ROLUM-367801 format. One record per residue: residue number from 1; residue in three letters; y, z negated, x of N, C-alpha, C in turn. Coordinates in steps of 0.2 Angstrom, whole numbers, plus 5000, padded with zeros to 4 digits. Atoms other than C-alpha are relative to their C-alpha. Last residue first. Layout:
N
+-----+-----+------+------+------+------+------+------+------+------+------+
!   k !   r !  n.v !  n.w !  n.u ! ca.v ! ca.w ! ca.u !  c.v !  c.w !  c.u !
+-----+-----+------+------+------+------+------+------+------+------+------+
! NUM ! ALA !    Y !    Z !    X !    Y !    Z !    X !    Y !    Z !    X !
...
+-----+-----+------+------+------+------+------+------+------+------+------+
***
This chain:
171
+-----+-----+------+------+------+------+------+------+------+------+------+
!   k !   r !  n.v !  n.w !  n.u ! ca.v ! ca.w ! ca.u !  c.v !  c.w !  c.u !
+-----+-----+------+------+------+------+------+------+------+------+------+
! 171 ! GLN ! 5002 ! 4993 ! 4998 ! 4945 ! 5065 ! 5301 ! 4996 ! 5002 ! 5005 !
! 170 ! ALA ! 5003 ! 4997 ! 4993 ! 4943 ! 5046 ! 5293 ! 5002 ! 5007 ! 5002 !
! 169 ! GLY ! 5005 ! 4995 ! 4997 ! 4954 ! 5044 ! 5278 ! 4998 ! 4999 ! 5007 !
! 168 ! GLY ! 5007 ! 5005 ! 5001 ! 4971 ! 5038 ! 5273 ! 4995 ! 5004 ! 5003 !
! 167 ! THR ! 4999 ! 5005 ! 4998 ! 4985 ! 5051 ! 5266 ! 4992 ! 4994 ! 5002 !
! 166 ! LYS ! 5006 ! 5000 ! 5001 ! 4984 ! 5071 ! 5259 ! 5003 ! 4990 ! 5005 !
! 165 ! PRO ! 5006 ! 4999 ! 4994 ! 5002 ! 5076 ! 5260 ! 4995 ! 4994 ! 4997 !
! 164 ! GLN ! 5005 ! 5004 ! 4997 ! 5008 ! 5078 ! 5241 ! 4997 ! 4999 ! 5007 !
! 163 ! ALA ! 4995 ! 4999 ! 4996 ! 5010 ! 5094 ! 5235 ! 5002 ! 4996 ! 5004 !
! 162 ! LEU ! 5004 ! 4996 ! 4997 ! 4993 ! 5095 ! 5226 ! 5005 ! 5000 ! 5008 !
! 161 ! GLN ! 5007 ! 5002 ! 4995 ! 4996 ! 5078 ! 5218 ! 4999 ! 5006 ! 5006 !
! 160 ! LEU ! 4998 ! 5004 ! 4994 ! 5014 ! 5084 ! 5213 ! 4995 ! 4998 ! 5002 !
! 159 ! SER ! 4996 ! 4999 ! 4993 ! 5006 ! 5099 ! 5206 ! 5003 ! 4995 ! 5005 !
! 158 ! THR ! 5003 ! 4996 ! 4994 ! 4994 ! 5090 ! 5197 ! 5003 ! 5004 ! 5004 !
! 157 ! VAL ! 5001 ! 5004 ! 4993 ! 5008 ! 5079 ! 5190 ! 4994 ! 5001 ! 5002 !
! 156 ! LEU ! 4993 ! 5002 ! 4996 ! 5018 ! 5095 ! 5182 ! 4996 ! 4992 ! 5006 !
! 155 ! GLN ! 5001 ! 4996 ! 4994 ! 5000 ! 5101 ! 5174 ! 5006 ! 4998 ! 5003 !
! 154 ! ARG ! 5007 ! 5001 ! 4996 ! 4996 ! 5086 ! 5164 ! 5002 ! 5005 ! 5009 !
! 153 ! TYR ! 4999 ! 5005 ! 4998 ! 5015 ! 5087 ! 5158 ! 4995 ! 4999 ! 5004 !
! 152 ! ASP ! 4997 ! 4994 ! 4994 ! 5011 ! 5106 ! 5153 ! 5002 ! 4993 ! 5003 !
! 151 ! ALA ! 5003 ! 4996 ! 4997 ! 4996 ! 5098 ! 5143 ! 5004 ! 5003 ! 5007 !
! 150 ! LEU ! 5004 ! 5005 ! 4995 ! 5004 ! 5085 ! 5136 ! 4996 ! 5004 ! 5005 !
! 149 ! ALA ! 4996 ! 5003 ! 4995 ! 5016 ! 5097 ! 5128 ! 4999 ! 4995 ! 5007 !
! 148 ! GLY ! 4995 ! 4995 ! 4994 ! 5005 ! 5108 ! 5122 ! 5003 ! 4997 ! 5006 !
! 147 ! GLU ! 5005 ! 4998 ! 4995 ! 4994 ! 5094 ! 5113 ! 5003 ! 5006 ! 5007 !
! 146 ! ILE ! 5000 ! 5006 ! 4995 ! 5011 ! 5088 ! 5105 ! 4993 ! 5002 ! 5007 !
! 145 ! ILE ! 4992 ! 5001 ! 4993 ! 5013 ! 5106 ! 5100 ! 5000 ! 4993 ! 5005 !
! 144 ! THR ! 5001 ! 4993 ! 4998 ! 4996 ! 5107 ! 5091 ! 5005 ! 4999 ! 5007 !
! 143 ! VAL ! 5008 ! 5005 ! 4997 ! 4997 ! 5087 ! 5083 ! 4999 ! 5009 ! 5006 !
! 142 ! THR ! 4998 ! 5001 ! 4996 ! 5013 ! 5099 ! 5076 ! 4997 ! 4995 ! 5006 !
! 141 ! GLY ! 4996 ! 4994 ! 4996 ! 5004 ! 5111 ! 5068 ! 5004 ! 4996 ! 5007 !
! 140 ! GLY ! 5004 ! 4995 ! 4994 ! 4990 ! 5098 ! 5062 ! 5005 ! 5005 ! 5003 !
! 139 ! VAL ! 5001 ! 5005 ! 4995 ! 5005 ! 5089 ! 5051 ! 4996 ! 5003 ! 5007 !
! 138 ! GLU ! 4996 ! 5001 ! 4998 ! 5010 ! 5106 ! 5045 ! 5002 ! 4992 ! 5005 !
! 137 ! VAL ! 5000 ! 4997 ! 4995 ! 4994 ! 5109 ! 5040 ! 5007 ! 4999 ! 5005 !
! 136 ! ARG ! 5005 ! 5000 ! 4996 ! 4993 ! 5095 ! 5030 ! 5000 ! 5004 ! 5006 !
! 135 ! ALA ! 4997 ! 5005 ! 4994 ! 5011 ! 5098 ! 5023 ! 4995 ! 4997 ! 5003 !
! 134 ! THR ! 4997 ! 4996 ! 4997 ! 5004 ! 5116 ! 5016 ! 5003 ! 4993 ! 5004 !
! 133 ! ARG ! 5004 ! 4997 ! 4996 ! 4988 ! 5105 ! 5008 ! 5005 ! 5003 ! 5005 !
! 132 ! VAL ! 5003 ! 5006 ! 4996 ! 5002 ! 5092 ! 5002 ! 4994 ! 5005 ! 5003 !
! 131 ! GLN ! 4996 ! 5004 ! 4997 ! 5010 ! 5106 ! 4992 ! 4997 ! 4995 ! 5006 !
! 130 ! ALA ! 4997 ! 4994 ! 4996 ! 4997 ! 5116 ! 4986 ! 5005 ! 4998 ! 5005 !
! 129 ! LEU ! 5005 ! 4999 ! 4995 ! 4989 ! 5100 ! 4978 ! 5002 ! 5006 ! 5006 !
! 128 ! MET ! 4998 ! 5005 ! 4994 ! 5006 ! 5097 ! 4970 ! 4995 ! 5000 ! 5005 !
! 127 ! ALA ! 4993 ! 4996 ! 4998 ! 5005 ! 5114 ! 4961 ! 5001 ! 4996 ! 5006 !
! 126 ! VAL ! 5001 ! 4996 ! 4996 ! 4986 ! 5109 ! 4957 ! 5005 ! 5003 ! 5004 !
! 125 ! PHE ! 5005 ! 5003 ! 4994 ! 4989 ! 5092 ! 4951 ! 5000 ! 5007 ! 5004 !
! 124 ! ASP ! 4995 ! 5002 ! 4997 ! 5004 ! 5100 ! 4938 ! 4996 ! 4997 ! 5007 !
! 123 ! ASP ! 4997 ! 4994 ! 4995 ! 4992 ! 5112 ! 4933 ! 5005 ! 4996 ! 5002 !
! 122 ! PRO ! 5003 ! 4993 ! 4996 ! 4981 ! 5100 ! 4930 ! 5002 ! 5004 ! 5004 !
! 121 ! LYS ! 4996 ! 4994 ! 4997 ! 4993 ! 5088 ! 4919 ! 4995 ! 5003 ! 5006 !
! 120 ! ASP ! 4996 ! 4998 ! 5005 ! 4983 ! 5078 ! 4907 ! 5002 ! 5005 ! 5003 !
! 119 ! ASN ! 5005 ! 5000 ! 5007 ! 4966 ! 5074 ! 4916 ! 5006 ! 5004 ! 4995 !
! 118 ! CYS ! 5000 ! 4995 ! 4997 ! 4975 ! 5075 ! 4934 ! 4994 ! 5003 ! 4992 !
! 117 ! ASN ! 5006 ! 5001 ! 5004 ! 4986 ! 5060 ! 4929 ! 4995 ! 5009 ! 4999 !
! 116 ! ILE ! 5002 ! 4995 ! 5005 ! 4996 ! 5063 ! 4944 ! 4994 ! 4998 ! 4996 !
! 115 ! GLN ! 4997 ! 5003 ! 5008 ! 4999 ! 5048 ! 4953 ! 5002 ! 5005 ! 4997 !
! 114 ! ARG ! 5004 ! 5005 ! 5002 ! 4988 ! 5053 ! 4968 ! 5003 ! 4998 ! 4993 !
! 113 ! LEU ! 5005 ! 4997 ! 5001 ! 4998 ! 5070 ! 4971 ! 4996 ! 4995 ! 4997 !
! 112 ! GLY ! 4997 ! 4996 ! 5006 ! 5015 ! 5059 ! 4974 ! 4994 ! 5004 ! 4995 !
! 111 ! THR ! 4999 ! 5006 ! 5003 ! 5006 ! 5048 ! 4987 ! 5000 ! 5002 ! 4991 !
! 110 ! MET ! 5009 ! 5001 ! 5004 ! 4997 ! 5065 ! 4993 ! 5002 ! 4994 ! 4997 !
! 109 ! LEU ! 5000 ! 4997 ! 5007 ! 5018 ! 5069 ! 4993 ! 4991 ! 5000 ! 5000 !
! 108 ! ASP ! 4997 ! 5002 ! 5004 ! 5023 ! 5054 ! 5004 ! 4998 ! 5006 ! 4992 !
! 107 ! ASP ! 5000 ! 5007 ! 5004 ! 5012 ! 5055 ! 5015 ! 5002 ! 4999 ! 4994 !
! 106 ! TYR ! 5006 ! 4997 ! 5001 ! 5012 ! 5074 ! 5021 ! 4998 ! 4993 ! 4995 !
! 105 ! ARG ! 4999 ! 4996 ! 5006 ! 5032 ! 5069 ! 5022 ! 4994 ! 5002 ! 4996 !
! 104 ! THR ! 4998 ! 5002 ! 5006 ! 5026 ! 5055 ! 5032 ! 5003 ! 5003 ! 4995 !
! 103 ! TYR ! 5004 ! 5008 ! 5005 ! 5017 ! 5063 ! 5041 ! 5002 ! 4997 ! 4996 !
! 102 ! THR ! 5007 ! 4994 ! 5004 ! 5027 ! 5078 ! 5045 ! 4996 ! 4994 ! 4996 !
! 101 ! THR ! 4996 ! 4994 ! 5006 ! 5044 ! 5066 ! 5050 ! 4993 ! 5003 ! 4998 !
! 100 ! ARG ! 5000 ! 5007 ! 5005 ! 5029 ! 5055 ! 5062 ! 5007 ! 5004 ! 4993 !
!  99 ! PHE ! 5006 ! 5001 ! 5002 ! 5024 ! 5073 ! 5070 ! 5000 ! 4993 ! 4995 !
!  98 ! ASP ! 5000 ! 4994 ! 5007 ! 5044 ! 5078 ! 5072 ! 4992 ! 4999 ! 4997 !
!  97 ! ASP ! 4996 ! 5003 ! 5008 ! 5046 ! 5059 ! 5079 ! 4995 ! 5008 ! 4995 !
!  96 ! VAL ! 5002 ! 5004 ! 5004 ! 5032 ! 5063 ! 5091 ! 5002 ! 4999 ! 4997 !
!  95 ! ARG ! 5004 ! 4996 ! 5001 ! 5039 ! 5081 ! 5098 ! 4996 ! 4997 ! 4995 !
!  94 ! SER ! 4998 ! 4994 ! 5006 ! 5054 ! 5075 ! 5101 ! 4993 ! 5000 ! 4998 !
!  93 ! SER ! 5000 ! 5004 ! 5004 ! 5044 ! 5062 ! 5113 ! 5006 ! 5003 ! 4993 !
!  92 ! LEU ! 5006 ! 5003 ! 5004 ! 5035 ! 5075 ! 5119 ! 5003 ! 4995 ! 4996 !
!  91 ! ARG ! 5006 ! 4993 ! 5005 ! 5049 ! 5086 ! 5124 ! 4998 ! 4997 ! 4996 !
!  90 ! THR ! 4994 ! 4999 ! 5004 ! 5061 ! 5070 ! 5132 ! 4997 ! 5005 ! 4995 !
!  89 ! SER ! 4999 ! 5008 ! 5004 ! 5045 ! 5066 ! 5142 ! 5004 ! 5001 ! 4996 !
!  88 ! GLN ! 5007 ! 4998 ! 5005 ! 5044 ! 5085 ! 5148 ! 4998 ! 4994 ! 4994 !
!  87 ! ALA ! 4999 ! 4996 ! 5007 ! 5062 ! 5083 ! 5152 ! 4995 ! 5002 ! 4997 !
!  86 ! ASP ! 4993 ! 5003 ! 5008 ! 5060 ! 5067 ! 5161 ! 5001 ! 5006 ! 4993 !
!  85 ! PHE ! 5003 ! 5004 ! 5002 ! 5046 ! 5074 ! 5172 ! 5003 ! 4997 ! 4994 !
!  84 ! ALA ! 5003 ! 4997 ! 5005 ! 5056 ! 5090 ! 5175 ! 4994 ! 4996 ! 4998 !
!  83 ! ALA ! 4997 ! 4997 ! 5004 ! 5069 ! 5079 ! 5183 ! 4995 ! 5003 ! 4995 !
!  82 ! ALA ! 5007 ! 5001 ! 5005 ! 5056 ! 5068 ! 5193 ! 5006 ! 5006 ! 4994 !
!  81 ! ASP ! 4997 ! 4997 ! 5007 ! 5064 ! 5074 ! 5208 ! 4995 ! 4998 ! 4995 !
!  80 ! ILE ! 5002 ! 4994 ! 5001 ! 5056 ! 5060 ! 5222 ! 5003 ! 5004 ! 4992 !
!  79 ! SER ! 4998 ! 4996 ! 4997 ! 5065 ! 5047 ! 5228 ! 4999 ! 5007 ! 5000 !
!  78 ! ASN ! 5002 ! 4996 ! 4993 ! 5053 ! 5035 ! 5228 ! 5002 ! 5006 ! 5001 !
!  77 ! ASN ! 4998 ! 5008 ! 4994 ! 5062 ! 5024 ! 5215 ! 4997 ! 5003 ! 5005 !
!  76 ! ARG ! 4995 ! 4999 ! 4997 ! 5063 ! 5042 ! 5204 ! 5002 ! 4996 ! 5005 !
!  75 ! LEU ! 4999 ! 4994 ! 4997 ! 5045 ! 5044 ! 5204 ! 5009 ! 5000 ! 5004 !
!  74 ! ARG ! 5001 ! 5003 ! 4993 ! 5043 ! 5027 ! 5200 ! 5000 ! 5005 ! 5005 !
!  73 ! THR ! 4997 ! 5005 ! 4997 ! 5053 ! 5030 ! 5185 ! 4997 ! 4999 ! 5007 !
!  72 ! ASN ! 4994 ! 4998 ! 4999 ! 5045 ! 5045 ! 5180 ! 5004 ! 4996 ! 5003 !
!  71 ! LEU ! 5002 ! 4995 ! 4994 ! 5027 ! 5037 ! 5181 ! 5008 ! 5003 ! 5002 !
!  70 ! ALA ! 5003 ! 5004 ! 4993 ! 5033 ! 5022 ! 5170 ! 5000 ! 5003 ! 5008 !
!  69 ! GLN ! 4994 ! 5001 ! 4997 ! 5041 ! 5034 ! 5158 ! 5000 ! 4996 ! 5007 !
!  68 ! MET ! 4997 ! 4994 ! 4994 ! 5025 ! 5045 ! 5157 ! 5007 ! 4996 ! 5004 !
!  67 ! GLN ! 5002 ! 5000 ! 4995 ! 5017 ! 5028 ! 5152 ! 5003 ! 5007 ! 5006 !
!  66 ! ASP ! 5000 ! 5008 ! 4998 ! 5026 ! 5021 ! 5139 ! 4997 ! 5001 ! 5007 !
!  65 ! LEU ! 4996 ! 5000 ! 4997 ! 5024 ! 5040 ! 5132 ! 5004 ! 4995 ! 5003 !
!  64 ! ILE ! 4997 ! 4994 ! 4994 ! 5007 ! 5041 ! 5134 ! 5007 ! 4999 ! 4999 !
!  63 ! ASP ! 5002 ! 5002 ! 4995 ! 5005 ! 5023 ! 5125 ! 5001 ! 5004 ! 5004 !
!  62 ! GLN ! 4995 ! 5007 ! 4996 ! 5017 ! 5027 ! 5111 ! 4999 ! 5000 ! 5006 !
!  61 ! TYR ! 4995 ! 4995 ! 4998 ! 5006 ! 5045 ! 5108 ! 5005 ! 4994 ! 5006 !
!  60 ! ALA ! 5004 ! 4997 ! 4995 ! 4990 ! 5033 ! 5107 ! 5007 ! 5004 ! 5004 !
!  59 ! ARG ! 5001 ! 5005 ! 4992 ! 4999 ! 5022 ! 5096 ! 4998 ! 5003 ! 5005 !
!  58 ! GLY ! 4993 ! 5002 ! 4998 ! 5004 ! 5037 ! 5083 ! 5001 ! 4995 ! 5007 !
!  57 ! ARG ! 4995 ! 4994 ! 4993 ! 4986 ! 5044 ! 5085 ! 5006 ! 4998 ! 5003 !
!  56 ! ASN ! 5004 ! 4999 ! 4994 ! 4979 ! 5025 ! 5080 ! 5002 ! 5008 ! 5004 !
!  55 ! ILE ! 4998 ! 5004 ! 4996 ! 4992 ! 5026 ! 5066 ! 4997 ! 4999 ! 5007 !
!  54 ! ARG ! 4995 ! 4998 ! 4998 ! 4987 ! 5043 ! 5058 ! 5004 ! 4994 ! 5006 !
!  53 ! ALA ! 4999 ! 4997 ! 4994 ! 4970 ! 5040 ! 5060 ! 5009 ! 5001 ! 5000 !
!  52 ! VAL ! 5002 ! 5003 ! 4993 ! 4972 ! 5025 ! 5050 ! 5001 ! 5005 ! 5004 !
!  51 ! VAL ! 4997 ! 5005 ! 4998 ! 4982 ! 5032 ! 5037 ! 4999 ! 4998 ! 5007 !
!  50 ! ASP ! 4994 ! 4997 ! 4996 ! 4973 ! 5048 ! 5036 ! 5004 ! 4996 ! 5002 !
!  49 ! HIS ! 4999 ! 4997 ! 4992 ! 4959 ! 5039 ! 5031 ! 5004 ! 5002 ! 5006 !
!  48 ! ARG ! 5002 ! 5004 ! 4995 ! 4965 ! 5030 ! 5019 ! 5000 ! 5000 ! 5006 !
!  47 ! GLN ! 4993 ! 5002 ! 4999 ! 4973 ! 5046 ! 5011 ! 4997 ! 4993 ! 5004 !
!  46 ! LEU ! 4995 ! 4994 ! 4994 ! 4957 ! 5056 ! 5012 ! 5005 ! 4996 ! 5002 !
!  45 ! SER ! 5003 ! 5003 ! 4994 ! 4948 ! 5038 ! 5002 ! 5002 ! 5006 ! 5006 !
!  44 ! ASP ! 5000 ! 5007 ! 5001 ! 4961 ! 5040 ! 4987 ! 4995 ! 4998 ! 5008 !
!  43 ! LEU ! 4994 ! 5003 ! 4997 ! 4960 ! 5057 ! 4988 ! 5002 ! 4996 ! 5002 !
!  42 ! SER ! 5000 ! 4996 ! 4992 ! 4941 ! 5058 ! 4986 ! 5006 ! 4999 ! 5003 !
!  41 ! SER ! 5003 ! 5004 ! 4998 ! 4941 ! 5045 ! 4970 ! 5003 ! 5001 ! 5009 !
!  40 ! GLN ! 4994 ! 5004 ! 4998 ! 4957 ! 5056 ! 4963 ! 4995 ! 4994 ! 5004 !
!  39 ! LEU ! 4995 ! 5000 ! 4997 ! 4945 ! 5069 ! 4964 ! 5006 ! 4997 ! 5003 !
!  38 ! ALA ! 5001 ! 5001 ! 4994 ! 4931 ! 5059 ! 4958 ! 5005 ! 5004 ! 5003 !
!  37 ! GLN ! 5000 ! 5007 ! 4998 ! 4940 ! 5055 ! 4941 ! 4997 ! 5000 ! 5009 !
!  36 ! CYS ! 4991 ! 5003 ! 4999 ! 4948 ! 5072 ! 4939 ! 4998 ! 4995 ! 5003 !
!  35 ! ASN ! 5001 ! 5003 ! 4995 ! 4931 ! 5083 ! 4941 ! 5006 ! 4993 ! 5001 !
!  34 ! ALA ! 5009 ! 5004 ! 5001 ! 4931 ! 5091 ! 4924 ! 4998 ! 4998 ! 5005 !
!  33 ! ARG ! 5001 ! 5004 ! 5006 ! 4951 ! 5092 ! 4923 ! 4993 ! 4998 ! 4999 !
!  32 ! VAL ! 4997 ! 5006 ! 4999 ! 4951 ! 5098 ! 4941 ! 5001 ! 4996 ! 4995 !
!  31 ! LEU ! 5004 ! 5004 ! 4996 ! 4939 ! 5112 ! 4938 ! 5003 ! 4993 ! 5000 !
!  30 ! SER ! 5006 ! 5002 ! 5003 ! 4948 ! 5117 ! 4922 ! 4995 ! 4995 ! 5003 !
!  29 ! SER ! 4997 ! 5004 ! 5007 ! 4964 ! 5119 ! 4928 ! 4995 ! 4997 ! 4999 !
!  28 ! TYR ! 4999 ! 5008 ! 4995 ! 4958 ! 5125 ! 4946 ! 5001 ! 4996 ! 4995 !
!  27 ! ASP ! 5007 ! 5002 ! 5000 ! 4952 ! 5141 ! 4934 ! 4999 ! 4991 ! 5004 !
!  26 ! SER ! 5003 ! 5002 ! 5005 ! 4968 ! 5141 ! 4927 ! 4995 ! 4998 ! 5000 !
!  25 ! VAL ! 4997 ! 5007 ! 5002 ! 4978 ! 5144 ! 4943 ! 4995 ! 4996 ! 4994 !
!  24 ! ALA ! 4993 ! 5000 ! 5003 ! 4966 ! 5159 ! 4947 ! 5002 ! 4993 ! 4999 !
!  23 ! PHE ! 5000 ! 5006 ! 5004 ! 4950 ! 5155 ! 4960 ! 5008 ! 5003 ! 4997 !
!  22 ! VAL ! 5006 ! 5003 ! 5004 ! 4945 ! 5165 ! 4975 ! 5000 ! 4998 ! 4991 !
!  21 ! ALA ! 5004 ! 4997 ! 4997 ! 4963 ! 5166 ! 4983 ! 4994 ! 4998 ! 4996 !
!  20 ! THR ! 5000 ! 4994 ! 4999 ! 4979 ! 5161 ! 4977 ! 4992 ! 5004 ! 5001 !
!  19 ! THR ! 5001 ! 4998 ! 5007 ! 4975 ! 5143 ! 4976 ! 5002 ! 5008 ! 4999 !
!  18 ! PRO ! 4992 ! 5000 ! 5000 ! 4973 ! 5143 ! 4997 ! 4998 ! 5000 ! 4991 !
!  17 ! VAL ! 4999 ! 4993 ! 5004 ! 4954 ! 5137 ! 4998 ! 5008 ! 4999 ! 4998 !
!  16 ! ILE ! 5002 ! 4997 ! 4994 ! 4953 ! 5120 ! 5010 ! 5003 ! 5009 ! 4996 !
!  15 ! ILE ! 4992 ! 5001 ! 4994 ! 4963 ! 5107 ! 5000 ! 4996 ! 5005 ! 5004 !
!  14 ! LEU ! 4994 ! 5000 ! 5003 ! 4951 ! 5113 ! 4983 ! 5005 ! 5000 ! 5005 !
!  13 ! GLY ! 5000 ! 4994 ! 5003 ! 4936 ! 5116 ! 4991 ! 5008 ! 5001 ! 5001 !
!  12 ! LEU ! 4999 ! 4996 ! 4994 ! 4938 ! 5098 ! 4999 ! 5002 ! 5008 ! 4999 !
!  11 ! CYS ! 4993 ! 5004 ! 4996 ! 4940 ! 5092 ! 4982 ! 5001 ! 5001 ! 5007 !
!  10 ! ALA ! 4993 ! 4997 ! 5003 ! 4926 ! 5101 ! 4976 ! 5006 ! 5000 ! 5001 !
!   9 ! VAL ! 5000 ! 4993 ! 4995 ! 4914 ! 5097 ! 4991 ! 5006 ! 5002 ! 4994 !
!   8 ! ALA ! 4998 ! 4998 ! 4996 ! 4918 ! 5080 ! 4984 ! 5000 ! 5004 ! 5002 !
!   7 ! ALA ! 4994 ! 4999 ! 5001 ! 4916 ! 5083 ! 4967 ! 5003 ! 4999 ! 5006 !
!   6 ! PHE ! 4997 ! 4993 ! 5003 ! 4898 ! 5090 ! 4970 ! 5008 ! 4998 ! 5000 !
!   5 ! ILE ! 5000 ! 4996 ! 4993 ! 4894 ! 5074 ! 4982 ! 5004 ! 5005 ! 4995 !
!   4 ! ILE ! 4996 ! 5001 ! 4993 ! 4899 ! 5063 ! 4969 ! 5001 ! 5005 ! 5003 !
!   3 ! LYS ! 4994 ! 4997 ! 5003 ! 4889 ! 5073 ! 4954 ! 5007 ! 4995 ! 5007 !
!   2 ! ARG ! 4998 ! 4994 ! 4998 ! 4876 ! 5072 ! 4967 ! 5004 ! 5001 ! 4996 !
!   1 ! MET ! 4996 ! 5000 ! 4992 ! 4875 ! 5052 ! 4967 ! 5002 ! 5008 ! 5002 !
+-----+-----+------+------+------+------+------+------+------+------+------+
***
């Protein structure tokens, strides 16, 4: 059990720590070769969890886009200027497409990494691991951009609510 935990920590260390820091590539190669089976197992688990997270996030983004579109349509139907809402929805849609593209690239690289025999080609494994790490950071960057676009849309909704006259209720 301790060996599995050590291997998982080592795998995470390889993913988190840049290849140029702390260890030279040859040190990574030795570490990779020594823990190859555990690394492959950890990567398999990571990829399975990432796929579930991507599917759930993608569905949530699509639900949000659908709700935005419905609100935008309602605004136009009620003769309220929806141009800013439409522009923000289009921006978000584009960013969601970016998320899908960067995630697909990351997943393809992760699949390629998992196909490398880390016992036979630890240097290739380390090099591909660096590419996977970079692609994972890019996916995270697209998520951050999407969060910003959602915050901007939320601000538009708040501004609209504040601009609308209060109705109903006793005075």
